[in-house]
Wavefront OBJ file of the C-alpha trace (Angstrom):
o trace
v 1.060 3.470 -0.421
v 1.927 6.455 1.761
v -1.491 8.023 1.157
v -3.229 4.746 1.981
v -1.303 4.432 5.248
v -2.116 8.026 6.189
v -5.773 7.516 5.378
v -5.852 4.275 7.376
v -4.270 6.009 10.354
v -6.860 8.800 10.134
v -9.615 6.194 10.018
v -8.152 4.331 13.005
v -8.015 7.531 15.027
v -11.586 8.436 14.086
v -12.791 4.970 15.053
v -11.106 5.235 18.455
v -12.764 8.603 19.034
v -16.128 7.153 18.030
v -15.612 4.319 20.500
v -14.819 6.892 23.212
v -18.045 8.731 22.421
v -20.091 5.565 22.876
v -18.804 5.248 26.442
v -20.132 8.658 27.483
v -23.276 9.074 29.547
v -26.081 9.668 27.028
v -27.435 13.190 26.756
v -28.745 15.146 23.800
v -25.394 16.798 23.127
v -23.472 13.521 23.519
v -25.833 11.746 21.140
v -25.462 14.537 18.573
v -21.681 14.407 18.894
v -21.650 10.633 18.581
v -23.741 10.802 15.418
v -21.357 13.365 13.970
v -18.349 11.192 14.822
v -20.093 8.202 13.247
v -20.696 10.116 10.013
v -17.075 11.275 9.936
v -15.765 7.766 10.646
v -18.041 6.239 8.014
v -16.830 8.735 5.416
v -13.193 8.004 6.257
v -13.888 4.273 5.988
v -15.224 4.731 2.446
v -12.303 6.938 1.433
v -9.831 4.463 2.911
v -11.511 1.616 1.062
v -11.399 3.598 -2.175
v -7.674 4.234 -1.730
v -7.124 0.572 -0.868
v -8.978 -0.615 -3.954
v -7.225 1.871 -6.232
v -3.875 0.826 -4.793
v -4.746 -2.761 -5.712
v -5.813 -1.790 -9.225
v -9.572 -1.951 -8.690
v -11.276 1.273 -9.744
v -14.662 0.501 -11.340
v -16.711 -1.980 -9.384
v -20.377 -2.536 -8.635
v -21.770 -1.349 -5.305
v -22.760 -4.868 -4.274
v -19.157 -6.025 -4.300
v -18.207 -3.233 -1.882
v -19.670 -5.271 0.948
v -17.129 -8.022 0.390
v -14.269 -5.571 0.512
v -15.650 -3.873 3.598
v -15.737 -7.226 5.393
v -12.157 -7.887 4.334
v -11.143 -4.399 5.459
v -12.759 -4.828 8.872
v -10.985 -8.142 9.321
v -7.696 -6.442 8.363
v -8.362 -3.632 10.847
v -9.027 -6.078 13.688
v -5.799 -7.903 12.866
v -3.919 -4.588 12.739
v -5.172 -3.577 16.202
v -3.810 -6.760 17.851
l 1 2 3 4 5 6 7 8 9 10 11 12 13 14 15 16 17 18 19 20 21 22 23 24 25 26 27 28 29 30 31 32 33 34 35 36 37 38 39 40 41 42 43 44 45 46 47 48 49 50 51 52 53 54 55 56 57 58 59 60 61 62 63 64 65 66 67 68 69 70 71 72 73 74 75 76 77 78 79 80 81 82
């Protein structure tokens, strides 16, 4: 559980930084940085989801079912932020 909480906190921080990047005045360097932050945030989201699923005993699942868990995770994140 500790690892999952740490991973979730890392993801939350990365998402906040991505949101900050989207508020910048667009320029080539800002766009490149925003894309890089997006890629990093996306990767952390997948790793967090993997940890979450493993913590709940789900290890081998089809890719199509990932979408359902992502939706649940996003809903959890929005609840957590309030």
